[in-house]
N, CA, C and O atoms as a GROMACS GRO file, in nm:
protein
  592
    1MET      N    1   6.647   2.251  -7.129
    1MET     CA    2   6.518   2.184  -7.137
    1MET      C    3   6.462   2.187  -7.281
    1MET      O    4   6.390   2.095  -7.320
    2THR      N    5   6.493   2.289  -7.357
    2THR     CA    6   6.435   2.301  -7.491
    2THR      C    7   6.482   2.193  -7.587
    2THR      O    8   6.415   2.166  -7.686
    3GLU      N    9   6.598   2.130  -7.559
    3GLU     CA   10   6.646   2.025  -7.649
    3GLU      C   11   6.559   1.899  -7.642
    3GLU      O   12   6.571   1.811  -7.727
    4HIS      N   13   6.474   1.891  -7.543
    4HIS     CA   14   6.387   1.774  -7.529
    4HIS      C   15   6.243   1.801  -7.575
    4HIS      O   16   6.157   1.713  -7.565
    5ASN      N   17   6.218   1.920  -7.626
    5ASN     CA   18   6.081   1.953  -7.669
    5ASN      C   19   6.031   1.860  -7.778
    5ASN      O   20   5.914   1.823  -7.778
    6GLU      N   21   6.118   1.822  -7.873
    6GLU     CA   22   6.076   1.734  -7.981
    6GLU      C   23   6.035   1.597  -7.928
    6GLU      O   24   5.937   1.538  -7.973
    7ILE      N   25   6.111   1.548  -7.830
    7ILE     CA   26   6.081   1.417  -7.770
    7ILE      C   27   5.946   1.420  -7.699
    7ILE      O   28   5.865   1.329  -7.716
    8ILE      N   29   5.923   1.525  -7.621
    8ILE     CA   30   5.796   1.538  -7.547
    8ILE      C   31   5.681   1.559  -7.645
    8ILE      O   32   5.574   1.501  -7.627
    9ALA      N   33   5.702   1.641  -7.747
    9ALA     CA   34   5.596   1.665  -7.847
    9ALA      C   35   5.558   1.536  -7.919
    9ALA      O   36   5.440   1.508  -7.936
   10ALA      N   37   5.657   1.458  -7.960
   10ALA     CA   38   5.629   1.331  -8.029
   10ALA      C   39   5.553   1.236  -7.937
   10ALA      O   40   5.458   1.170  -7.980
   11PHE      N   41   5.595   1.229  -7.811
   11PHE     CA   42   5.529   1.141  -7.714
   11PHE      C   43   5.384   1.183  -7.691
   11PHE      O   44   5.293   1.101  -7.698
   12VAL      N   45   5.362   1.312  -7.664
   12VAL     CA   46   5.227   1.361  -7.635
   12VAL      C   47   5.136   1.341  -7.756
   12VAL      O   48   5.022   1.297  -7.742
   13LEU      N   49   5.186   1.373  -7.875
   13LEU     CA   50   5.105   1.356  -7.996
   13LEU      C   51   5.066   1.211  -8.017
   13LEU      O   52   4.949   1.181  -8.041
   14ARG      N   53   5.162   1.121  -8.007
   14ARG     CA   54   5.135   0.979  -8.030
   14ARG      C   55   5.037   0.924  -7.927
   14ARG      O   56   4.942   0.854  -7.963
   15VAL      N   57   5.058   0.956  -7.801
   15VAL     CA   58   4.970   0.905  -7.695
   15VAL      C   59   4.830   0.967  -7.707
   15VAL      O   60   4.730   0.897  -7.690
   16PHE      N   61   4.822   1.097  -7.734
   16PHE     CA   62   4.693   1.164  -7.749
   16PHE      C   63   4.613   1.101  -7.863
   16PHE      O   64   4.495   1.070  -7.848
   17LEU      N   65   4.678   1.083  -7.977
   17LEU     CA   66   4.610   1.020  -8.091
   17LEU      C   67   4.569   0.878  -8.058
   17LEU      O   68   4.460   0.834  -8.095
   18GLY      N   69   4.655   0.806  -7.989
   18GLY     CA   70   4.622   0.670  -7.946
   18GLY      C   71   4.500   0.666  -7.855
   18GLY      O   72   4.414   0.579  -7.869
   19ILE      N   73   4.493   0.762  -7.762
   19ILE     CA   74   4.378   0.768  -7.671
   19ILE      C   75   4.249   0.795  -7.748
   19ILE      O   76   4.147   0.732  -7.722
   20LEU      N   77   4.255   0.888  -7.844
   20LEU     CA   78   4.135   0.918  -7.925
   20LEU      C   79   4.083   0.794  -7.997
   20LEU      O   80   3.964   0.763  -7.991
   21PHE      N   81   4.174   0.724  -8.064
   21PHE     CA   82   4.132   0.605  -8.139
   21PHE      C   83   4.092   0.491  -8.046
   21PHE      O   84   3.992   0.423  -8.071
   22PHE      N   85   4.169   0.468  -7.940
   22PHE     CA   86   4.137   0.360  -7.847
   22PHE      C   87   4.000   0.380  -7.785
   22PHE      O   88   3.920   0.287  -7.777
   23ALA      N   89   3.972   0.502  -7.740
   23ALA     CA   90   3.842   0.531  -7.677
   23ALA      C   91   3.728   0.508  -7.776
   23ALA      O   92   3.624   0.454  -7.740
   24GLN      N   93   3.747   0.551  -7.900
   24GLN     CA   94   3.643   0.531  -8.000
   24GLN      C   95   3.624   0.382  -8.030
   24GLN      O   96   3.511   0.335  -8.040
   25GLY      N   97   3.734   0.309  -8.045
   25GLY     CA   98   3.725   0.166  -8.069
   25GLY      C   99   3.664   0.092  -7.952
   25GLY      O  100   3.582   0.001  -7.971
   26TYR      N  101   3.703   0.130  -7.832
   26TYR     CA  102   3.648   0.067  -7.711
   26TYR      C  103   3.496   0.086  -7.708
   26TYR      O  104   3.421  -0.007  -7.680
   27ASP      N  105   3.453   0.208  -7.736
   27ASP     CA  106   3.310   0.239  -7.736
   27ASP      C  107   3.236   0.154  -7.839
   27ASP      O  108   3.129   0.100  -7.811
   28LYS      N  109   3.293   0.141  -7.959
   28LYS     CA  110   3.228   0.065  -8.066
   28LYS      C  111   3.229  -0.086  -8.039
   28LYS      O  112   3.134  -0.155  -8.078
   29VAL      N  113   3.332  -0.137  -7.975
   29VAL     CA  114   3.343  -0.282  -7.953
   29VAL      C  115   3.268  -0.324  -7.827
   29VAL      O  116   3.198  -0.426  -7.828
   30PHE      N  117   3.281  -0.248  -7.718
   30PHE     CA  118   3.228  -0.294  -7.590
   30PHE      C  119   3.101  -0.225  -7.542
   30PHE      O  120   3.026  -0.284  -7.464
   31ARG      N  121   3.074  -0.104  -7.586
   31ARG     CA  122   2.953  -0.035  -7.540
   31ARG      C  123   2.842  -0.041  -7.644
   31ARG      O  124   2.735  -0.098  -7.619
   32ILE      N  125   2.868   0.015  -7.759
   32ILE     CA  126   2.767   0.017  -7.866
   32ILE      C  127   2.753  -0.122  -7.927
   32ILE      O  128   2.644  -0.163  -7.967
   33LYS      N  129   2.864  -0.193  -7.934
   33LYS     CA  130   2.876  -0.325  -7.998
   33LYS      C  131   2.874  -0.307  -8.150
   33LYS      O  132   2.820  -0.209  -8.202
   34ILE      N  133   2.932  -0.402  -8.219
   34ILE     CA  134   2.940  -0.396  -8.364
   34ILE      C  135   2.800  -0.395  -8.425
   34ILE      O  136   2.776  -0.326  -8.525
   35SER      N  137   2.708  -0.469  -8.365
   35SER     CA  138   2.571  -0.471  -8.418
   35SER      C  139   2.507  -0.332  -8.410
   35SER      O  140   2.430  -0.295  -8.498
   36GLY      N  141   2.539  -0.257  -8.308
   36GLY     CA  142   2.488  -0.120  -8.296
   36GLY      C  143   2.548  -0.028  -8.400
   36GLY      O  144   2.479   0.060  -8.453
   37VAL      N  145   2.676  -0.047  -8.431
   37VAL     CA  146   2.741   0.032  -8.536
   37VAL      C  147   2.675   0.001  -8.670
   37VAL      O  148   2.643   0.092  -8.746
   38VAL      N  149   2.656  -0.127  -8.698
   38VAL     CA  150   2.591  -0.167  -8.823
   38VAL      C  151   2.451  -0.110  -8.830
   38VAL      O  152   2.410  -0.058  -8.935
   39GLN      N  153   2.377  -0.118  -8.723
   39GLN     CA  154   2.239  -0.068  -8.719
   39GLN      C  155   2.234   0.083  -8.746
   39GLN      O  156   2.141   0.130  -8.811
   40THR      N  157   2.331   0.157  -8.696
   40THR     CA  158   2.335   0.302  -8.714
   40THR      C  159   2.347   0.339  -8.862
   40THR      O  160   2.285   0.435  -8.908
   41PHE      N  161   2.427   0.264  -8.936
   41PHE     CA  162   2.455   0.296  -9.076
   41PHE      C  163   2.371   0.216  -9.175
   41PHE      O  164   2.376   0.242  -9.295
   42GLU      N  165   2.296   0.120  -9.126
   42GLU     CA  166   2.228   0.026  -9.215
   42GLU      C  167   2.128   0.092  -9.310
   42GLU      O  168   2.130   0.067  -9.431
   43HIS      N  169   2.041   0.176  -9.259
   43HIS     CA  170   1.937   0.236  -9.343
   43HIS      C  171   1.995   0.319  -9.458
   43HIS      O  172   1.955   0.300  -9.572
   44PRO      N  173   2.089   0.411  -9.431
   44PRO     CA  174   2.146   0.488  -9.543
   44PRO      C  175   2.215   0.401  -9.647
   44PRO      O  176   2.213   0.433  -9.766
   45PHE      N  177   2.276   0.292  -9.604
   45PHE     CA  178   2.343   0.203  -9.699
   45PHE      C  179   2.241   0.127  -9.783
   45PHE      O  180   2.260   0.111  -9.904
   46ILE      N  181   2.134   0.080  -9.720
   46ILE     CA  182   2.032   0.003  -9.792
   46ILE      C  183   1.964   0.088  -9.898
   46ILE      O  184   1.943   0.041 -10.010
   47ILE      N  185   1.929   0.213  -9.865
   47ILE     CA  186   1.859   0.296  -9.964
   47ILE      C  187   1.951   0.337 -10.080
   47ILE      O  188   1.903   0.379 -10.185
   48ARG      N  189   2.081   0.324 -10.062
   48ARG     CA  190   2.176   0.352 -10.170
   48ARG      C  191   2.226   0.223 -10.236
   48ARG      O  192   2.321   0.225 -10.315
   49HIS      N  193   2.161   0.113 -10.204
   49HIS     CA  194   2.188  -0.018 -10.265
   49HIS      C  195   2.332  -0.065 -10.242
   49HIS      O  196   2.392  -0.128 -10.330
   50ILE      N  197   2.388  -0.034 -10.126
   50ILE     CA  198   2.520  -0.084 -10.087
   50ILE      C  199   2.496  -0.215 -10.013
   50ILE      O  200   2.415  -0.218  -9.920
   51PRO      N  201   2.565  -0.322 -10.050
   51PRO     CA  202   2.543  -0.451  -9.983
   51PRO      C  203   2.572  -0.445  -9.833
   51PRO      O  204   2.667  -0.381  -9.788
   52ARG      N  205   2.488  -0.512  -9.757
   52ARG     CA  206   2.502  -0.512  -9.612
   52ARG      C  207   2.636  -0.571  -9.568
   52ARG      O  208   2.694  -0.526  -9.469
   53TRP      N  209   2.686  -0.670  -9.642
   53TRP     CA  210   2.811  -0.735  -9.604
   53TRP      C  211   2.927  -0.636  -9.605
   53TRP      O  212   3.021  -0.650  -9.527
   54MET      N  213   2.922  -0.535  -9.694
   54MET     CA  214   3.027  -0.433  -9.696
   54MET      C  215   3.024  -0.350  -9.568
   54MET      O  216   3.129  -0.317  -9.512
   55LEU      N  217   2.905  -0.319  -9.524
   55LEU     CA  218   2.889  -0.244  -9.400
   55LEU      C  219   2.938  -0.324  -9.281
   55LEU      O  220   3.007  -0.271  -9.194
   56VAL      N  221   2.904  -0.451  -9.275
   56VAL     CA  222   2.943  -0.537  -9.163
   56VAL      C  223   3.095  -0.551  -9.158
   56VAL      O  224   3.155  -0.537  -9.051
   57ILE      N  225   3.158  -0.578  -9.272
   57ILE     CA  226   3.304  -0.591  -9.276
   57ILE      C  227   3.370  -0.460  -9.235
   57ILE      O  228   3.466  -0.460  -9.158
   58SER      N  229   3.319  -0.348  -9.286
   58SER     CA  230   3.374  -0.217  -9.252
   58SER      C  231   3.359  -0.187  -9.103
   58SER      O  232   3.451  -0.133  -9.041
   59ALA      N  233   3.245  -0.222  -9.046
   59ALA     CA  234   3.222  -0.197  -8.904
   59ALA      C  235   3.319  -0.278  -8.818
   59ALA      O  236   3.376  -0.225  -8.723
   60TYR      N  237   3.338  -0.404  -8.851
   60TYR     CA  238   3.434  -0.486  -8.776
   60TYR      C  239   3.576  -0.432  -8.793
   60TYR      O  240   3.648  -0.415  -8.694
   61PHE      N  241   3.616  -0.404  -8.917
   61PHE     CA  242   3.752  -0.357  -8.943
   61PHE      C  243   3.779  -0.226  -8.868
   61PHE      O  244   3.877  -0.217  -8.794
   62THR      N  245   3.694  -0.126  -8.887
   62THR     CA  246   3.720   0.004  -8.826
   62THR      C  247   3.716  -0.002  -8.674
   62THR      O  248   3.798   0.060  -8.608
   63SER      N  249   3.623  -0.076  -8.620
   63SER     CA  250   3.610  -0.083  -8.474
   63SER      C  251   3.733  -0.148  -8.410
   63SER      O  252   3.789  -0.094  -8.314
   64TYR      N  253   3.774  -0.262  -8.463
   64TYR     CA  254   3.889  -0.332  -8.404
   64TYR      C  255   4.022  -0.265  -8.436
   64TYR      O  256   4.114  -0.268  -8.353
   65ILE      N  257   4.035  -0.205  -8.553
   65ILE     CA  258   4.157  -0.132  -8.586
   65ILE      C  259   4.173  -0.013  -8.492
   65ILE      O  260   4.282   0.012  -8.441
   66GLU      N  261   4.065   0.061  -8.468
   66GLU     CA  262   4.071   0.175  -8.376
   66GLU      C  263   4.108   0.131  -8.235
   66GLU      O  264   4.190   0.196  -8.169
   67LEU      N  265   4.050   0.022  -8.189
   67LEU     CA  266   4.079  -0.029  -8.055
   67LEU      C  267   4.224  -0.076  -8.044
   67LEU      O  268   4.298  -0.032  -7.955
   68ILE      N  269   4.264  -0.165  -8.131
   68ILE     CA  270   4.397  -0.228  -8.121
   68ILE      C  271   4.508  -0.129  -8.156
   68ILE      O  272   4.606  -0.117  -8.082
   69CYS      N  273   4.493  -0.059  -8.267
   69CYS     CA  274   4.599   0.034  -8.309
   69CYS      C  275   4.606   0.156  -8.217
   69CYS      O  276   4.714   0.213  -8.198
   70GLY      N  277   4.494   0.197  -8.163
   70GLY     CA  278   4.497   0.306  -8.064
   70GLY      C  279   4.579   0.265  -7.942
   70GLY      O  280   4.660   0.343  -7.892
   71PHE      N  281   4.559   0.144  -7.896
   71PHE     CA  282   4.636   0.092  -7.783
   71PHE      C  283   4.784   0.080  -7.819
   71PHE      O  284   4.871   0.112  -7.737
   72MET      N  285   4.812   0.035  -7.940
   72MET     CA  286   4.951   0.023  -7.985
   72MET      C  287   5.019   0.160  -7.991
   72MET      O  288   5.137   0.172  -7.959
   73LEU      N  289   4.946   0.263  -8.032
   73LEU     CA  290   5.003   0.397  -8.033
   73LEU      C  291   5.032   0.446  -7.892
   73LEU      O  292   5.135   0.509  -7.868
   74ILE      N  293   4.942   0.419  -7.801
   74ILE     CA  294   4.965   0.461  -7.662
   74ILE      C  295   5.095   0.401  -7.610
   74ILE      O  296   5.174   0.470  -7.545
   75LEU      N  297   5.117   0.274  -7.640
   75LEU     CA  298   5.239   0.207  -7.595
   75LEU      C  299   5.362   0.246  -7.678
   75LEU      O  300   5.475   0.240  -7.629
   76GLY      N  301   5.339   0.286  -7.801
   76GLY     CA  302   5.451   0.309  -7.891
   76GLY      C  303   5.503   0.178  -7.947
   76GLY      O  304   5.624   0.160  -7.962
   77LEU      N  305   5.412   0.088  -7.978
   77LEU     CA  306   5.446  -0.045  -8.028
   77LEU      C  307   5.409  -0.053  -8.176
   77LEU      O  308   5.294  -0.026  -8.213
   78VAL      N  309   5.501  -0.088  -8.260
   78VAL     CA  310   5.487  -0.090  -8.406
   78VAL      C  311   5.405   0.031  -8.455
   78VAL      O  312   5.304   0.018  -8.523
   79LYS      N  313   5.454   0.147  -8.418
   79LYS     CA  314   5.385   0.273  -8.442
   79LYS      C  315   5.346   0.294  -8.588
   79LYS      O  316   5.232   0.329  -8.617
   80TYR      N  317   5.439   0.273  -8.679
   80TYR     CA  318   5.409   0.304  -8.819
   80TYR      C  319   5.303   0.212  -8.876
   80TYR      O  320   5.217   0.258  -8.952
   81TYR      N  321   5.306   0.084  -8.843
   81TYR     CA  322   5.200  -0.007  -8.890
   81TYR      C  323   5.065   0.035  -8.834
   81TYR      O  324   4.964   0.032  -8.904
   82ALA      N  325   5.063   0.075  -8.706
   82ALA     CA  326   4.938   0.122  -8.645
   82ALA      C  327   4.888   0.247  -8.718
   82ALA      O  328   4.769   0.259  -8.745
   83LEU      N  329   4.978   0.340  -8.748
   83LEU     CA  330   4.938   0.462  -8.819
   83LEU      C  331   4.888   0.432  -8.960
   83LEU      O  332   4.791   0.493  -9.005
   84TYR      N  333   4.953   0.338  -9.030
   84TYR     CA  334   4.908   0.302  -9.164
   84TYR      C  335   4.766   0.244  -9.159
   84TYR      O  336   4.680   0.282  -9.239
   85LEU      N  337   4.742   0.153  -9.065
   85LEU     CA  338   4.609   0.093  -9.053
   85LEU      C  339   4.505   0.196  -9.013
   85LEU      O  340   4.391   0.192  -9.061
   86LEU      N  341   4.542   0.288  -8.924
   86LEU     CA  342   4.447   0.393  -8.885
   86LEU      C  343   4.420   0.490  -9.000
   86LEU      O  344   4.311   0.546  -9.008
   87GLY      N  345   4.518   0.511  -9.087
   87GLY     CA  346   4.495   0.593  -9.206
   87GLY      C  347   4.393   0.527  -9.298
   87GLY      O  348   4.304   0.593  -9.351
   88ILE      N  349   4.407   0.396  -9.317
   88ILE     CA  350   4.308   0.321  -9.397
   88ILE      C  351   4.171   0.329  -9.330
   88ILE      O  352   4.069   0.345  -9.397
   89ASP      N  353   4.169   0.317  -9.198
   89ASP     CA  354   4.046   0.328  -9.121
   89ASP      C  355   3.977   0.462  -9.149
   89ASP      O  356   3.856   0.465  -9.174
   90LEU      N  357   4.052   0.570  -9.144
   90LEU     CA  358   3.993   0.702  -9.167
   90LEU      C  359   3.941   0.716  -9.310
   90LEU      O  360   3.840   0.782  -9.333
   91LEU      N  361   4.009   0.656  -9.406
   91LEU     CA  362   3.961   0.660  -9.544
   91LEU      C  363   3.829   0.584  -9.558
   91LEU      O  364   3.737   0.630  -9.626
   92ILE      N  365   3.818   0.469  -9.493
   92ILE     CA  366   3.694   0.392  -9.496
   92ILE      C  367   3.580   0.470  -9.431
   92ILE      O  368   3.469   0.474  -9.483
   93VAL      N  369   3.609   0.533  -9.318
   93VAL     CA  370   3.508   0.614  -9.250
   93VAL      C  371   3.465   0.731  -9.338
   93VAL      O  372   3.346   0.764  -9.344
   94ALA      N  373   3.560   0.794  -9.406
   94ALA     CA  374   3.526   0.907  -9.494
   94ALA      C  375   3.436   0.861  -9.608
   94ALA      O  376   3.341   0.930  -9.645
   95VAL      N  377   3.465   0.743  -9.664
   95VAL     CA  378   3.380   0.689  -9.772
   95VAL      C  379   3.241   0.660  -9.717
   95VAL      O  380   3.141   0.692  -9.782
   96ALA      N  381   3.233   0.599  -9.599
   96ALA     CA  382   3.102   0.567  -9.540
   96ALA      C  383   3.020   0.693  -9.514
   96ALA      O  384   2.902   0.698  -9.545
   97PHE      N  385   3.083   0.795  -9.458
   97PHE     CA  386   3.011   0.920  -9.433
   97PHE      C  387   2.970   0.988  -9.563
   97PHE      O  388   2.865   1.052  -9.569
   98SER      N  389   3.052   0.975  -9.666
   98SER     CA  390   3.019   1.035  -9.795
   98SER      C  391   2.903   0.963  -9.862
   98SER      O  392   2.825   1.024  -9.935
   99ILE      N  393   2.891   0.833  -9.837
   99ILE     CA  394   2.777   0.757  -9.890
   99ILE      C  395   2.649   0.804  -9.822
   99ILE      O  396   2.545   0.819  -9.886
  100ILE      N  397   2.657   0.827  -9.693
  100ILE     CA  398   2.539   0.869  -9.617
  100ILE      C  399   2.495   1.010  -9.656
  100ILE      O  400   2.377   1.036  -9.678
  101GLU      N  401   2.592   1.100  -9.664
  101GLU     CA  402   2.562   1.240  -9.692
  101GLU      C  403   2.683   1.304  -9.760
  101GLU      O  404   2.794   1.297  -9.708
  102THR      N  405   2.660   1.366  -9.876
  102THR     CA  406   2.774   1.421  -9.950
  102THR      C  407   2.843   1.534  -9.875
  102THR      O  408   2.966   1.544  -9.881
  103MET      N  409   2.772   1.617  -9.808
  103MET     CA  410   2.832   1.725  -9.729
  103MET      C  411   2.817   1.688  -9.581
  103MET      O  412   2.715   1.716  -9.519
  104TRP      N  413   2.921   1.624  -9.526
  104TRP     CA  414   2.913   1.576  -9.389
  104TRP      C  415   3.007   1.655  -9.299
  104TRP      O  416   3.100   1.721  -9.346
  105ASP      N  417   2.981   1.646  -9.171
  105ASP     CA  418   3.056   1.720  -9.069
  105ASP      C  419   3.194   1.658  -9.051
  105ASP      O  420   3.207   1.541  -9.015
  106LEU      N  421   3.296   1.737  -9.076
  106LEU     CA  422   3.434   1.690  -9.064
  106LEU      C  423   3.492   1.704  -8.923
  106LEU      O  424   3.608   1.670  -8.901
  107SER      N  425   3.414   1.751  -8.830
  107SER     CA  426   3.468   1.787  -8.699
  107SER      C  427   3.532   1.671  -8.623
  107SER      O  428   3.618   1.694  -8.538
  108HIS      N  429   3.493   1.549  -8.650
  108HIS     CA  430   3.552   1.436  -8.578
  108HIS      C  431   3.667   1.372  -8.655
  108HIS      O  432   3.765   1.328  -8.595
  109ILE      N  433   3.657   1.368  -8.785
  109ILE     CA  434   3.756   1.296  -8.865
  109ILE      C  435   3.876   1.384  -8.904
  109ILE      O  436   3.990   1.339  -8.897
  110PHE      N  437   3.850   1.507  -8.942
  110PHE     CA  438   3.958   1.592  -8.992
  110PHE      C  439   4.069   1.614  -8.889
  110PHE      O  440   4.186   1.603  -8.925
  111PRO      N  441   4.038   1.645  -8.763
  111PRO     CA  442   4.148   1.660  -8.665
  111PRO      C  443   4.230   1.532  -8.647
  111PRO      O  444   4.352   1.538  -8.632
  112ARG      N  445   4.164   1.418  -8.649
  112ARG     CA  446   4.236   1.291  -8.637
  112ARG      C  447   4.326   1.267  -8.756
  112ARG      O  448   4.438   1.217  -8.742
  113MET      N  449   4.277   1.303  -8.875
  113MET     CA  450   4.358   1.286  -8.995
  113MET      C  451   4.481   1.377  -8.988
  113MET      O  452   4.592   1.333  -9.022
  114LEU      N  453   4.464   1.501  -8.946
  114LEU     CA  454   4.578   1.592  -8.934
  114LEU      C  455   4.679   1.540  -8.832
  114LEU      O  456   4.799   1.540  -8.859
  115LEU      N  457   4.632   1.497  -8.716
  115LEU     CA  458   4.722   1.444  -8.614
  115LEU      C  459   4.794   1.319  -8.665
  115LEU      O  460   4.913   1.301  -8.639
  116LEU      N  461   4.722   1.234  -8.737
  116LEU     CA  462   4.784   1.114  -8.791
  116LEU      C  463   4.892   1.149  -8.893
  116LEU      O  464   5.000   1.090  -8.891
  117LEU      N  465   4.865   1.244  -8.980
  117LEU     CA  466   4.964   1.284  -9.080
  117LEU      C  467   5.087   1.347  -9.013
  117LEU      O  468   5.200   1.323  -9.056
  118ILE      N  469   5.065   1.427  -8.911
  118ILE     CA  470   5.178   1.485  -8.838
  118ILE      C  471   5.260   1.375  -8.771
  118ILE      O  472   5.382   1.377  -8.775
  119ALA      N  473   5.191   1.278  -8.710
  119ALA     CA  474   5.261   1.167  -8.645
  119ALA      C  475   5.344   1.087  -8.746
  119ALA      O  476   5.452   1.039  -8.712
  120LEU      N  477   5.295   1.073  -8.867
  120LEU     CA  478   5.370   1.003  -8.970
  120LEU      C  479   5.493   1.082  -9.015
  120LEU      O  480   5.594   1.023  -9.056
  121MET      N  481   5.486   1.213  -9.008
  121MET     CA  482   5.596   1.297  -9.057
  121MET      C  483   5.702   1.329  -8.951
  121MET      O  484   5.810   1.377  -8.984
  122ILE      N  485   5.670   1.304  -8.825
  122ILE     CA  486   5.768   1.331  -8.719
  122ILE      C  487   5.885   1.234  -8.734
  122ILE      O  488   5.864   1.114  -8.750
  123PRO      N  489   6.008   1.284  -8.730
  123PRO     CA  490   6.124   1.194  -8.740
  123PRO      C  491   6.123   1.088  -8.630
  123PRO      O  492   6.094   1.119  -8.514
  124SER      N  493   6.156   0.966  -8.665
  124SER     CA  494   6.152   0.857  -8.567
  124SER      C  495   6.250   0.881  -8.452
  124SER      O  496   6.230   0.828  -8.343
  125GLY      N  497   6.354   0.960  -8.475
  125GLY     CA  498   6.449   0.991  -8.369
  125GLY      C  499   6.391   1.073  -8.256
  125GLY      O  500   6.448   1.079  -8.147
  126TRP      N  501   6.278   1.136  -8.281
  126TRP     CA  502   6.212   1.213  -8.176
  126TRP      C  503   6.126   1.124  -8.086
  126TRP      O  504   6.104   1.156  -7.969
  127ASP      N  505   6.079   1.014  -8.140
  127ASP     CA  506   5.985   0.929  -8.066
  127ASP      C  507   6.061   0.822  -7.988
  127ASP      O  508   6.061   0.705  -8.025
  128VAL      N  509   6.126   0.865  -7.881
  128VAL     CA  510   6.212   0.774  -7.805
  128VAL      C  511   6.145   0.717  -7.681
  128VAL      O  512   6.196   0.622  -7.622
  129ILE      N  513   6.032   0.773  -7.640
  129ILE     CA  514   5.961   0.721  -7.523
  129ILE      C  515   5.855   0.623  -7.574
  129ILE      O  516   5.738   0.656  -7.586
  130SER      N  517   5.901   0.499  -7.603
  130SER     CA  518   5.810   0.401  -7.661
  130SER      C  519   5.862   0.260  -7.637
  130SER      O  520   5.980   0.240  -7.610
  131VAL      N  521   5.773   0.165  -7.646
  131VAL     CA  522   5.809   0.024  -7.634
  131VAL      C  523   5.903  -0.015  -7.748
  131VAL      O  524   5.998  -0.091  -7.727
  132ASP      N  525   5.877   0.036  -7.868
  132ASP     CA  526   5.965   0.006  -7.982
  132ASP      C  527   6.110   0.045  -7.954
  132ASP      O  528   6.202  -0.031  -7.983
  133ARG      N  529   6.130   0.163  -7.897
  133ARG     CA  530   6.266   0.211  -7.869
  133ARG      C  531   6.333   0.126  -7.761
  133ARG      O  532   6.451   0.093  -7.773
  134ILE      N  533   6.259   0.090  -7.658
  134ILE     CA  534   6.314   0.006  -7.551
  134ILE      C  535   6.350  -0.132  -7.608
  134ILE      O  536   6.455  -0.187  -7.578
  135TRP      N  537   6.261  -0.185  -7.690
  135TRP     CA  538   6.284  -0.316  -7.752
  135TRP      C  539   6.410  -0.314  -7.838
  135TRP      O  540   6.492  -0.405  -7.829
  136SER      N  541   6.426  -0.210  -7.919
  136SER     CA  542   6.545  -0.203  -8.005
  136SER      C  543   6.672  -0.184  -7.922
  136SER      O  544   6.778  -0.232  -7.961
  137LEU      N  545   6.662  -0.115  -7.809
  137LEU     CA  546   6.778  -0.100  -7.720
  137LEU      C  547   6.820  -0.235  -7.664
  137LEU      O  548   6.940  -0.265  -7.660
  138PHE      N  549   6.724  -0.317  -7.622
  138PHE     CA  550   6.756  -0.450  -7.572
  138PHE      C  551   6.818  -0.538  -7.682
  138PHE      O  552   6.909  -0.615  -7.655
  139ARG      N  553   6.767  -0.525  -7.805
  139ARG     CA  554   6.825  -0.602  -7.916
  139ARG      C  555   6.970  -0.560  -7.942
  139ARG      O  556   7.055  -0.646  -7.966
  140ILE      N  557   6.998  -0.432  -7.937
  140ILE     CA  558   7.134  -0.384  -7.957
  140ILE      C  559   7.226  -0.434  -7.846
  140ILE      O  560   7.339  -0.476  -7.872
  141LEU      N  561   7.177  -0.429  -7.722
  141LEU     CA  562   7.257  -0.477  -7.610
  141LEU      C  563   7.284  -0.627  -7.621
  141LEU      O  564   7.394  -0.673  -7.589
  142LYS      N  565   7.185  -0.701  -7.668
  142LYS     CA  566   7.203  -0.845  -7.685
  142LYS      C  567   7.303  -0.876  -7.794
  142LYS      O  568   7.388  -0.963  -7.778
  143LEU      N  569   7.294  -0.804  -7.907
  143LEU     CA  570   7.389  -0.824  -8.017
  143LEU      C  571   7.531  -0.788  -7.975
  143LEU      O  572   7.627  -0.849  -8.021
  144ALA      N  573   7.544  -0.689  -7.888
  144ALA     CA  574   7.677  -0.648  -7.840
  144ALA      C  575   7.728  -0.739  -7.730
  144ALA      O  576   7.841  -0.722  -7.684
  145GLY      N  577   7.648  -0.834  -7.688
  145GLY     CA  578   7.689  -0.927  -7.582
  145GLY      C  579   7.678  -0.867  -7.443
  145GLY      O  580   7.734  -0.922  -7.348
  146LEU      N  581   7.608  -0.756  -7.431
  146LEU     CA  582   7.593  -0.691  -7.300
  146LEU      C  583   7.462  -0.728  -7.230
  146LEU      O  584   7.435  -0.681  -7.120
  147TRP      N  585   7.383  -0.809  -7.294
  147TRP     CA  586   7.255  -0.854  -7.237
  147TRP      C  587   7.238  -1.001  -7.268
  147TRP      O  588   7.277  -1.047  -7.375
  148PHE      N  589   7.181  -1.074  -7.178
  148PHE     CA  590   7.169  -1.219  -7.196
  148PHE      C  591   7.040  -1.258  -7.260
  148PHE      O  592   7.015  -1.377  -7.281
   0.00000   0.00000   0.00000
């Protein structure tokens, strides 16, 4: 059983991280709405003379990236692209929080960043329970003439 620990660890990590981001994106897109996200950050940005359009673009980008890429991680679909976009997302969020307050609470972002970095460093051979792996298996079978 121990020879499969890496496979299970990669699967659990990827899906857990996907759930965290998907739930946050879902909340921002469907419950709070993008206008609510903008409204939450608007005052600190205005008093620091940051253009509102930057906040609006950031709110749309981070909200939809978290929703879509979180879902893609859960499925294991184009995992690395999803992780790259979520890394950019976390950097944007860190900049936004730093604009609001120089010493801000890392309790929500830091664990996600660590999990994301670990997910990026896990060898792809461990992440076999995914749509990407199934898709590549079908492509190999088709190239070998064993699938129609």
